[in-house]
Structures are given as C-alpha cells and as structure tokens.
C-alpha positions as CSV (number, residue, x, y, z in Angstrom):
1,M,56.6,15.3,99.9
2,A,58.9,12.3,100.4
3,S,62.4,13.3,100.6
4,I,64.7,12.2,97.8
5,T,67.2,8.9,99.1
6,Y,70.5,8.9,98.4
7,Q,70.1,6.2,96.2
8,D,67.5,7.7,93.8
9,L,70.0,10.9,93.5
10,A,72.9,8.3,92.5
11,Y,70.4,6.6,90.3
12,K,69.8,10.1,88.6
13,I,73.0,11.6,88.4
14,V,74.1,8.4,86.7
15,R,71.5,7.9,84.0
16,A,71.8,12.0,83.2
17,R,75.6,11.5,82.8
18,G,75.0,8.3,80.8
19,E,72.8,10.5,78.1
20,H,75.7,13.2,77.7
21,G,77.9,10.1,77.2
22,W,80.0,11.1,79.5
23,T,82.5,9.2,81.9
24,Q,82.9,9.5,85.7
25,K,86.0,11.8,85.3
26,E,84.3,13.5,82.4
27,L,81.3,14.8,84.7
28,A,84.3,15.3,88.0
29,E,86.2,17.9,85.5
30,R,83.0,19.5,84.7
31,L,81.6,19.5,88.3
32,G,85.4,20.3,89.9
33,V,84.9,17.6,92.0
34,H,87.6,15.0,92.4
35,P,86.2,11.7,90.3
36,N,86.2,9.8,93.8
37,Q,83.7,12.4,95.0
38,L,81.8,11.9,92.4
39,Y,81.7,7.9,92.9
40,R,80.6,8.5,96.5
41,Y,77.4,10.5,95.0
42,E,76.9,8.1,92.3
43,S,76.9,5.2,94.9
44,G,74.8,6.8,97.1
45,K,77.2,7.1,99.7
46,N,77.4,10.6,100.2
47,F,75.0,13.6,99.4
48,P,76.2,16.9,97.5
49,R,75.8,20.2,98.9
50,P,73.3,22.4,97.5
51,A,75.8,24.3,95.5
52,L,77.3,21.0,93.8
53,L,73.4,20.1,93.5
54,R,72.7,23.6,91.7
55,K,76.1,23.2,89.7
56,M,75.1,19.4,88.5
57,C,71.7,21.0,87.1
58,D,73.4,23.3,85.2
59,V,76.1,21.1,83.9
60,L,73.5,17.9,83.7
61,Q,71.2,20.2,81.9
62,V,68.4,18.9,84.1
63,E,66.0,20.6,86.0
64,P,66.5,20.7,89.5
65,S,63.0,19.2,90.7
66,W,63.9,16.1,88.4
67,L,67.2,15.8,90.1
68,G,65.6,16.0,93.3
69,A,67.1,19.4,94.5
70,V,65.7,22.1,95.6
71,Q,66.8,25.4,94.1
72,V,67.3,27.8,96.7
73,P,67.4,31.2,94.8
74,R,69.7,33.2,96.5
75,H,69.2,36.6,98.4
76,A,71.3,39.4,99.1
77,L,70.7,40.9,102.7
78,T,72.7,44.1,103.5
79,V,73.5,44.3,107.3
80,E,74.2,47.5,108.4
81,L,76.4,47.8,111.7
82,E,76.9,50.8,114.0
83,G,78.2,51.7,117.7
84,A,79.1,48.5,119.9
85,E,77.7,46.1,117.1
86,L,79.9,47.0,114.9
87,A,83.1,47.4,117.1
88,K,82.1,44.2,118.6
89,A,81.8,42.3,114.7
90,E,85.2,44.5,113.9
91,E,86.8,42.8,116.7
92,G,85.4,39.7,115.7
93,A,86.8,39.8,112.4
94,R,90.1,41.0,113.4
95,D,90.4,37.9,116.0
96,L,89.7,35.4,112.6
97,G,91.8,37.2,110.3
98,L,88.9,37.8,108.1
99,T,87.4,41.0,106.6
100,L,84.3,42.5,108.4
101,E,82.0,41.0,105.4
102,K,83.4,37.8,105.7
103,F,83.1,37.6,109.2
104,V,79.3,38.8,108.9
105,N,78.6,36.3,106.3
106,Y,80.5,33.6,108.6
107,I,77.8,34.8,112.0
108,V,74.9,34.5,109.8
109,K,75.7,31.0,107.9
110,Q,76.5,30.0,111.4
111,K,73.0,30.9,112.2
112,L,71.1,29.6,110.0
113,Q,73.1,26.0,110.6
114,Q,72.3,26.4,113.7
115,D,68.5,27.0,112.8
116,L,68.8,24.1,110.7
117,D,70.3,21.3,113.4
118,E,67.6,22.6,115.9
119,Q,64.8,22.3,112.8
120,V,65.4,18.9,111.7
121,P,66.4,15.9,113.1
122,A,69.3,13.9,111.3
123,G,68.1,12.5,108.2
124,A,64.3,14.1,108.0
125,L,65.3,16.4,105.3
126,T,62.7,16.7,102.9
127,V,61.9,19.5,100.1
128,E,58.6,20.4,102.0
129,T,61.0,21.2,105.1
130,V,63.4,22.8,103.4
131,T,61.0,24.7,101.2
132,R,59.2,25.9,104.6
133,M,62.9,27.0,105.8
134,V,63.6,29.1,103.0
135,E,60.0,31.1,103.4
136,D,60.9,31.7,107.2
137,L,64.1,33.0,106.4
138,K,63.0,35.1,103.7
139,Y,60.0,36.3,106.3
140,R,62.9,37.6,108.8
141,V,65.4,38.7,106.0
142,N,62.5,41.0,105.2
143,R,61.9,41.9,109.0
144,I,65.6,42.7,109.5
145,E,65.5,44.7,105.8
146,R,62.5,46.9,106.9
147,K,64.1,47.6,110.4
148,L,67.3,49.0,109.0
149,E,65.2,51.3,106.7
150,E,63.7,52.8,109.8
151,P,64.7,56.0,110.3
C-alpha cells in the first residue's frame, strides 16, 4: 500500500475544511493549534503527529482512512516493577523530577521511538509499515502481560 504524501494530506485537509465552511483560523482553534501550524499542514510542509491526525478526523468528521491516517487504538499496559527494577525506576524518576508512572511511560515511548527509527528509513513510512509495527507491538505487549500474570 502506498504511503500518503504530505501534499495528499494537505489537499484532503483543505477540502474537508472547505466542506465545513471554516477558515484556517477556525479549524486551527478547533484543533488547538496555531494557525501558522495548520498552514504548514495545508501547504504540505509538515505532517501532523498521530494524536493530532486523530483529532483532525474527529473535528472534520472524516474517517481516518479517507484522510490517510492510521487509527491506532490505545492500549493500556500495566507494568509491575519490584525489587531492583523498582528501585532503579524510582531513582530515574527522581533524577528527572517525574512521577514513577510518567517515568515508565517515558521509557516505553523512548523504546518505541528507537524501534521505529531502526525499522523505518526516513520518508518510507507507509500505512502497511505502521500496521505491521502496531501488530508487532500488540504481540509484544500481550507477551509482557502474560509474563506479568505468571505466579
């Protein structure tokens, strides 16, 4: 499956905004972004992050597939730490001035970003690649959850 280009997404955002009769400023306000940022999306200079793409779909009342976005379901992951792992995580959280939960979320996100950077060359992100990565992540999360449930 071909990846969506910045220009394809730009065209679709402009088209959907026009169907609502909104100005750039009005859509930017609804999305919670600066009008200059929306201009960069609509001119094909930037590509919004996944969370903003989801919000755009909701605000513009379009399906993620039409916009070219991949709807990534949120998956709650419970991480149980004990002993040395817990002490190390608490120390890391203190050093960064974060709660333990935010620190663990930060570490998980860093690992996912590292995996993404290693698996996908710049500019080669496709819906197929993201779908494959999400499936792989679900598999790994399920394995971790099963391990945590073991007595």
